DOTISE-652141 format. One record per residue: x, z negated, y of N, C-alpha, C in turn; residue in one letter. Coordinates in steps of 0.2 Angstrom, whole numbers, padded with zeros to 4 digits, always signed. Last residue first. Example, Ala and Ser with C-alpha at 12.3 -4.5 7.8 and 13.67 -1.06 7.14 Angstrom:
<atoms>
+0064-0035-0011+0068-0036-0005+0064-0039+0000s;+0066-0039-0028+0062-0039-0022+0066-0039-0016a;
</atoms>
This chain:
<atoms>
-0025-0043+0113-0019-0048+0115-0015-0043+0119f;-0041-0042+0113-0035-0039+0113-0029-0042+0116i;-0056-0046+0105-0052-0049+0109-0045-0047+0108y;-0071-0040+0101-0065-0040+0100-0061-0043+0106t;-0088-0040+0093-0084-0041+0100-0076-0042+0097f;-0100-0027+0087-0095-0032+0087-0091-0033+0093g;-0112-0021+0076-0112-0024+0081-0106-0027+0083f;-0117-0009+0063-0113-0015+0065-0113-0016+0073n;-0128-0004+0050-0126-0004+0058-0121-0009+0059f;-0125+0003+0034-0125-0003+0039-0124-0001+0047k;-0125+0007+0017-0126+0009+0024-0127+0006+0029n;-0122+0007+0002-0122+0000+0007-0120+0005+0014s;-0131+0014-0011-0125+0014-0006-0127+0010+0000h;-0137+0015-0026-0135+0011-0022-0129+0011-0016l;-0149+0022-0037-0144+0023-0033-0143+0017-0026t;-0152+0017-0055-0154+0017-0049-0149+0020-0044g;-0148+0014-0068-0149+0021-0066-0152+0022-0060d;-0135+0003-0065-0140+0005-0069-0142+0012-0066d;-0127-0003-0055-0123-0002-0062-0129+0000-0065k;-0123+0004-0038-0128+0003-0045-0125+0003-0050s;-0114+0011-0028-0113+0003-0032-0118+0001-0037r;-0108+0025-0026-0115+0021-0029-0113+0016-0033d;-0098+0027-0011-0099+0025-0018-0107+0022-0020i;-0100+0027+0001-0098+0034-0002-0100+0034-0010l;-0110+0021+0015-0108+0020+0010-0107+0026+0005g;-0107+0024+0033-0108+0027+0027-0107+0026+0021f;-0109+0014+0047-0104+0015+0040-0109+0017+0036d;-0109+0013+0065-0113+0015+0057-0109+0017+0053y;-0108+0002+0079-0107+0008+0076-0110+0008+0068g;-0101-0004+0094-0106-0002+0090-0104+0003+0086a;-0091-0016+0102-0093-0010+0099-0099-0010+0096n;-0083-0023+0116-0089-0024+0112-0090-0016+0110i;-0068-0031+0121-0071-0026+0120-0077-0027+0115a;-0055-0038+0132-0060-0039+0128-0064-0032+0127y;-0045-0036+0141-0043-0039+0134-0050-0040+0130h;-0048-0030+0154-0041-0027+0148-0040-0030+0142e;-0060-0031+0158-0055-0036+0159-0049-0035+0154a;-0067-0021+0142-0067-0024+0150-0062-0029+0151f;-0071-0006+0133-0066-0012+0134-0067-0014+0143v;-0082-0002+0123-0081-0003+0129-0077-0009+0130l;-0086+0010+0111-0086+0004+0112-0084+0005+0119g;-0094+0019+0095-0091+0019+0103-0091+0012+0104i;-0090+0026+0079-0093+0021+0083-0091+0022+0090g;-0090+0027+0060-0089+0028+0067-0092+0024+0073g;-0085+0028+0042-0089+0026+0049-0086+0029+0054g;-0087+0028+0026-0084+0031+0032-0088+0029+0038v;-0082+0018+0012-0087+0020+0016-0084+0023+0022s;-0081+0011-0003-0078+0015+0000-0083+0018+0003a;-0081-0003-0015-0084+0000-0010-0080+0005-0006n;-0082-0013-0031-0078-0010-0026-0082-0005-0022f;-0090-0020-0038-0088-0024-0034-0082-0019-0030s;-0108-0014-0041-0100-0013-0042-0097-0017-0037k;-0120-0026-0045-0117-0022-0041-0110-0020-0043i;-0131-0037-0045-0129-0034-0050-0126-0027-0048d;-0133-0052-0036-0131-0045-0036-0130-0043-0042l;-0132-0067-0037-0139-0062-0037-0138-0056-0035n;-0117-0066-0029-0123-0072-0032-0128-0066-0031k;-0099-0063-0028-0107-0061-0029-0111-0066-0031q;-0084-0060-0021-0089-0066-0024-0095-0063-0022y;-0077-0051-0016-0072-0057-0020-0077-0062-0022t;-0076-0034-0017-0080-0040-0015-0076-0046-0019d;-0067-0023-0007-0066-0027-0013-0070-0033-0011v;-0068-0008+0003-0069-0015+0001-0069-0018-0005s;-0059+0002+0015-0061+0001+0009-0062-0006+0007l;-0066+0014+0027-0064+0007+0025-0065+0007+0017t;-0060+0028+0037-0062+0026+0031-0061+0018+0030p;-0067+0032+0054-0063+0033+0048-0065+0029+0041g;-0067+0032+0072-0070+0034+0066-0065+0034+0061a;-0072+0028+0089-0067+0026+0082-0072+0030+0076y;-0070+0029+0107-0073+0030+0100-0068+0031+0094a;-0071+0020+0122-0067+0022+0116-0072+0024+0110f;-0068+0015+0139-0073+0017+0133-0068+0020+0127g;-0064+0004+0151-0063+0009+0148-0068+0010+0142g;-0058-0006+0166-0065-0005+0162-0064+0003+0158i;-0047-0010+0172-0050-0013+0169-0056-0012+0164g;-0051+0004+0184-0047-0001+0183-0049-0007+0180k;-0061+0015+0176-0060+0012+0182-0055+0007+0180v;-0060+0021+0163-0065+0024+0167-0063+0022+0175f;-0048+0025+0152-0049+0020+0156-0054+0024+0161e;-0051+0030+0134-0050+0032+0141-0052+0026+0145r;-0047+0033+0117-0050+0029+0123-0047+0031+0129g;-0049+0035+0099-0048+0039+0106-0051+0034+0112y;-0043+0031+0083-0047+0031+0089-0045+0035+0096n;-0046+0029+0065-0043+0032+0071-0048+0033+0077f;-0045+0015+0055-0048+0018+0060-0044+0024+0065m;-0048+0010+0041-0040+0012+0043-0044+0018+0049m;-0051-0008+0035-0052-0002+0038-0045+0000+0041p;-0053-0016+0021-0046-0013+0024-0048-0007+0027l;-0061-0032+0017-0061-0025+0019-0055-0022+0022n;-0068-0042+0004-0062-0041+0009-0062-0034+0011v;-0084-0052+0003-0078-0045+0004-0072-0046+0007s;-0098-0058-0003-0091-0059+0000-0086-0053-0001q;-0114-0060-0005-0108-0055-0005-0102-0058-0001e;-0131-0066-0011-0123-0067-0006-0119-0062-0011k;-0146-0066-0007-0141-0062-0011-0133-0062-0007q;-0151-0071+0003-0149-0075-0003-0146-0073-0007s;-0138-0069+0018-0144-0067+0013-0144-0072+0006d;-0127-0066+0024-0132-0072+0026-0138-0072+0024m;-0110-0060+0017-0119-0060+0018-0120-0066+0020s;-0095-0059+0023-0099-0065+0022-0106-0063+0023c;-0078-0051+0026-0086-0051+0027-0089-0056+0023s;-0063-0049+0033-0066-0054+0029-0074-0054+0030y;-0051-0037+0036-0057-0041+0037-0060-0044+0031y;-0037-0029+0042-0039-0033+0038-0045-0037+0039l;-0033-0013+0047-0034-0020+0049-0037-0021+0042g;-0025+0001+0057-0027-0003+0050-0028-0010+0051p;-0029+0013+0070-0028+0005+0069-0031+0003+0062a;-0022+0023+0080-0024+0023+0073-0024+0015+0072f;-0026+0034+0094-0024+0028+0091-0027+0027+0085g;-0024+0044+0110-0027+0042+0103-0023+0037+0100i;-0021+0043+0123-0027+0040+0121-0029+0041+0115g;-0007+0047+0126-0013+0052+0127-0021+0049+0124n;+0001+0038+0121-0001+0037+0129-0006+0043+0130v;-0005+0029+0107-0001+0035+0110-0003+0035+0118s;-0007+0015+0098-0009+0020+0103-0003+0024+0106h;-0011+0007+0085-0006+0010+0089-0007+0015+0091f;-0017-0009+0082-0020-0003+0084-0013+0000+0087n;-0021-0020+0070-0014-0020+0074-0015-0012+0075y;-0034-0033+0067-0031-0025+0067-0026-0025+0073s;-0043-0045+0058-0038-0042+0065-0036-0036+0062a;-0059-0053+0058-0054-0050+0055-0049-0048+0061g;-0075-0055+0051-0071-0057+0055-0064-0054+0053l;-0093-0052+0049-0086-0051+0048-0081-0053+0052t;-0110-0057+0042-0104-0056+0048-0097-0056+0045v;-0124-0048+0036-0117-0050+0035-0113-0051+0042s;-0139-0044+0028-0136-0044+0035-0129-0048+0034t;-0142-0031+0017-0140-0037+0018-0137-0037+0025l;-0150-0019+0008-0151-0022+0016-0150-0029+0016d;-0150-0007+0000-0145-0012+0001-0145-0016+0007y;-0160+0001+0002-0161-0003-0002-0156-0009-0002s;-0154+0001+0022-0156+0006+0015-0158+0000+0011d;-0148-0003+0031-0151+0001+0033-0155+0005+0027t;-0140-0020+0035-0141-0014+0030-0146-0010+0033g;-0130-0025+0048-0137-0027+0046-0138-0019+0042k;-0118-0037+0055-0119-0030+0052-0127-0031+0049s;-0107-0042+0068-0114-0043+0065-0115-0036+0061y;-0089-0047+0069-0095-0044+0069-0101-0043+0067s;-0074-0050+0078-0081-0052+0073-0086-0048+0074g;-0057-0049+0078-0063-0047+0080-0067-0050+0076s;-0040-0046+0087-0044-0050+0081-0053-0050+0084v;-0027-0036+0089-0034-0039+0091-0037-0042+0085s;-0011-0030+0095-0015-0035+0091-0022-0037+0093f;-0005-0015+0099-0008-0020+0102-0011-0023+0095q;+0010-0003+0102+0004-0007+0098+0001-0011+0101a;+0014+0013+0106+0015+0005+0108+0009+0003+0103f;+0022+0029+0108+0018+0024+0105+0019+0016+0106v;+0026+0044+0116+0027+0037+0116+0021+0032+0112d;+0023+0059+0107+0023+0055+0114+0025+0047+0111t;+0017+0066+0095+0023+0069+0099+0025+0064+0105g;+0008+0065+0087+0006+0065+0094+0010+0066+0098t;+0014+0067+0075+0009+0073+0077+0008+0073+0084l;+0022+0056+0073+0024+0063+0073+0021+0067+0076l;+0014+0045+0072+0019+0046+0078+0022+0053+0079m;+0008+0049+0062+0004+0049+0068+0008+0049+0072f;+0018+0047+0052+0014+0054+0053+0011+0054+0058a;+0019+0034+0053+0025+0039+0054+0022+0045+0056s;+0007+0029+0049+0009+0028+0055+0014+0032+0057v;+0007+0032+0035+0001+0035+0041+0004+0034+0047a;+0018+0027+0031+0018+0035+0030+0013+0037+0035l;+0015+0014+0031+0020+0017+0034+0021+0024+0036i;+0005+0014+0022+0003+0011+0029+0009+0015+0032l;+0010+0016+0009+0006+0022+0013+0004+0019+0020i;+0019+0006+0008+0022+0014+0009+0017+0017+0012k;+0010-0004+0007+0014-0004+0012+0017+0003+0013k;+0004-0001-0007+0001-0001+0000+0004+0000+0006m;
</atoms>
């Protein structure tokens, strides 16, 4: 995994052909499922965003997610988001992001689903006061997590808050 991350960051820096700087951030989000896999969850974690001077970035992260429903699920998530951002006025900017997320359940209660998941998602956000961001996005589950004949994908809306160091 470490080699893949180093390769992705190196390729990103070569493709952008500009100076790159990195920012560490911590985030929290609220997610609501939109299909038969209708879990409400809270996610906490951190990411390391590699920005280039032309607004393009790559942000791998590590997050922990816990459902708040009677069907309990806890998971570790590894998002690998590409992003683009611009400052509108001093101290206020916007960004868009998209990319895959890999997830592995660490705990399940009252659920009969596969423990691995992959999704692709995207969203938009607003940065203010140079250290705070809010975002909204949608994730599309790519893997059928059902263990029986049904179909079960984890599609969800998410809303989050981030502190940028």
